Each structure stands twice: as C-alpha cells, then as structure tokens.
N, C-alpha and C positions, 0 to 999 in steps of 0.2 A: 790354439782352442779361443773362442770368443764366448761369452757368456751370452746366453739368448735373455730377452725380458722376462722378467720373472725368477730369473734364476739365480741363486747366490753366488758371489765371486768367490773364487779360490785364490788366495793372495800367498805367496811365498815371500818370506823375510830372509834376507841371506846378509850376514854381518861379518865382513873382514878385520881380520887382526892387521892385516899388512904387517907382518912381523911384529914388532913392538911399536910401529908407528901410531897406530890406534889403540893397541891392548895395553900401551903404556901409559896411555892416558885415559882411556874410558874402561869402564866395566862392561865389557861385553857380553857376559853371561848374564847380567842384570837387563841390557839390551834385548837380547833373546827373549828372556823370560816376560819382560813386558809385552814384546811383540806377540808373544802367543796368546795374551790375554785380548788382543784387539779384535774387533769384528771381522769375520771373515778370512782370518790368518789361519791356513790350515798345516802350514809348516814354518818353523823358523829355527834356522841353525846358524852355527857359527863355523867360520873357515879362517885357516891361517894365512892363506894365501888366495884369495878369489879370482885373482889375475893369473895366476899358473894354468896350466893346461890339465892336471889333476884338479884342482878347484874349479875350473868352468866345465870339465867333465861332469863332477859332483853336482854342480848346479843344473846341468842339462838333466842328469837322471832324475833328481828330486823333482824337477819340473814335470816329467814326463810320469814318473811314479804317483805324483799326487795331483796329477791333473790340473796343474794350475795355469790360470788366465791371466795371472799380474803377479809382478815380482817388484821388490823392493830390493836394492843392493847398496848396502854400506861401505865405502870403500875410501881409501885414502886419495887426495887429489897429488897433483905431480909435485907442486912444492913440498907437500909431507915427506915425499920419498927422497928429496935432495939432501 
C-alpha cells in the first residue's frame, strides 16, 4: 500500500530484543513508548526475535491489520549476534 498525496503516512515501528543482544543494553520498552509519540506512527511493538518465523509472521499481520505503508525495524547486526 502506498500513500497518495494528501494522505497521512501509516508507520509501524518494530523493536527487536534479539534475545539479550539489544534488550541487555537498551531499554526497548522506552524505545517503543517513544516511537508511539512520533508523527504518523500508528503501531509500535516489541518483539523477542523479529528474525524468527513467528516474529516475521507477527510483523506481516500487524502490517496488514494496521494498513501500514512504512515500517521501521530495529534489530541487531551480524557482529552483535557473534
């Protein structure tokens, strides 16, 4: 779904714990709460493992359910997983 001129964006923010790789360093609840205050963010959620099949299914469902046309996904990079 692409926004048309004059329509508001519908942004979803997905913050992954990546187990404890991110959650052990960053307060993800605070990140999610802050994201909810940003313009055009209609959904902000925390996920334990966004890269897993269940995590990806949850993201797909929220995109459809909330008619999102933009997403931001915060995850760990490869070096953080080593």
